[in-house]
C-alpha positions in Angstrom: 29.0 -0.6 40.5 28.8 0.3 37.3 25.0 -0.1 36.5 24.1 -1.3 32.8 20.8 -0.4 32.4 18.9 -0.9 28.8 16.0 0.3 27.0 13.0 -2.1 26.6 10.2 -1.5 24.7 7.2 -3.1 25.5 4.5 -3.8 22.0 2.1 -1.0 21.5 -0.6 -2.6 19.6 -3.7 -1.7 20.3 -6.3 -4.1 22.0 -9.8 -4.5 21.7 -10.6 -2.5 25.0 -8.2 0.2 24.3 -4.9 -1.2 26.5 -1.8 -1.8 24.6 0.1 -5.3 24.8 2.7 -4.5 27.0 4.3 -8.0 26.5 8.4 -7.5 25.8 8.4 -6.0 21.7 10.6 -8.2 19.0 11.0 -5.4 16.4 9.3 -2.9 15.0 6.1 -2.4 11.9 7.9 -0.8 8.4 4.6 0.9 7.3 3.0 1.9 10.7 6.0 1.9 13.1 4.8 0.6 16.7 6.8 -2.2 18.0 5.2 -6.0 17.6 5.9 -8.7 20.1 5.8 -12.1 18.4 2.1 -12.2 18.8 1.1 -9.6 16.9 3.8 -10.5 13.9 2.6 -10.6 10.8 3.3 -14.3 9.8 7.2 -15.9 10.1 8.1 -15.3 6.4 8.0 -11.3 7.0 9.9 -9.9 10.5 9.2 -6.1 9.7 5.3 -6.4 9.5 2.6 -6.0 12.1 -0.7 -8.5 11.4 -2.7 -5.6 10.9 -0.3 -4.0 8.6 -0.5 -7.1 6.6 -4.0 -7.6 6.5 -4.6 -4.1 5.0 -1.7 -4.8 2.3 -3.7 -8.2 1.1 -6.7 -6.9 0.9 -5.3 -4.2 -1.6 -3.2 -6.4 -3.3 -6.9 -8.5 -3.6 -8.8 -5.6 -5.3 -8.2 -5.1 -8.9 -9.0 -9.5 -8.7 -12.5 -9.0 -6.9 -13.2 -6.1 -9.6 -12.8 -8.5 -12.3 -14.7 -11.3 -10.8 -17.2 -9.0 -9.1 -19.5 -8.2 -12.2 -18.3 -4.6 -11.5 -16.4 -5.3 -15.1 -19.1 -6.3 -17.1 -21.4 -3.4 -16.0 -18.4 -0.5 -17.1 -17.7 -2.6 -20.4 -21.6 -2.7 -21.3 -22.1 1.0 -20.6 -19.4 2.4 -22.4 -21.0 -0.1 -25.6 -17.6 -1.6 -26.1 -18.9 -5.0 -29.1 -19.3 -7.8 -27.1 -16.5 -10.8 -28.0 -17.0 -14.0 -27.0 -14.9 -15.9 -24.4 -13.5 -19.0 -23.8 -12.3 -21.1 -20.4 -9.5 -23.3 -20.6 -9.5 -25.6 -18.8 -6.6 -28.7 -18.3 -6.6 -31.9 -16.6 -3.5 -35.2 -16.4 -5.7 -37.8 -18.0 -3.4 -41.1 -17.7 -1.2 -42.2 -21.0 -2.5 -45.9 -22.7 0.3 -47.4 -24.4 0.4 -51.3 -26.2 -2.4 -53.7 -25.1 -4.1 -50.6 -23.7 -2.1 -50.3 -20.3 -1.1 -47.4 -18.3 1.9 -46.4 -19.1 2.3 -42.7 -17.2 0.4 -39.5 -17.2 -0.2 -36.3 -19.6 -1.3 -33.1 -18.9 -4.2 -32.9 -21.7 
């Protein structure tokens, strides 16, 4: 009889105690390259990233936002002696649109 041999990949994501997960793998990570199972898949929208790489990518993407929202930007500008200007925050909201006799006929963006 002919024997069919198949190579089976197992999840290579390291668990807390230092052992590999060992569950049947469904793909390989595009950045760090080990095989991962469905539990260690980043999310249903990305099929080629493991969960730990997605966390790192999201952390890197939020770094500029954290810099601007923290006090570091202001401190850096004050250190360079750049002239300060007034800043304004714009807010928009939906308000009822009044028609004849004060009845609401819809909403508008103001």
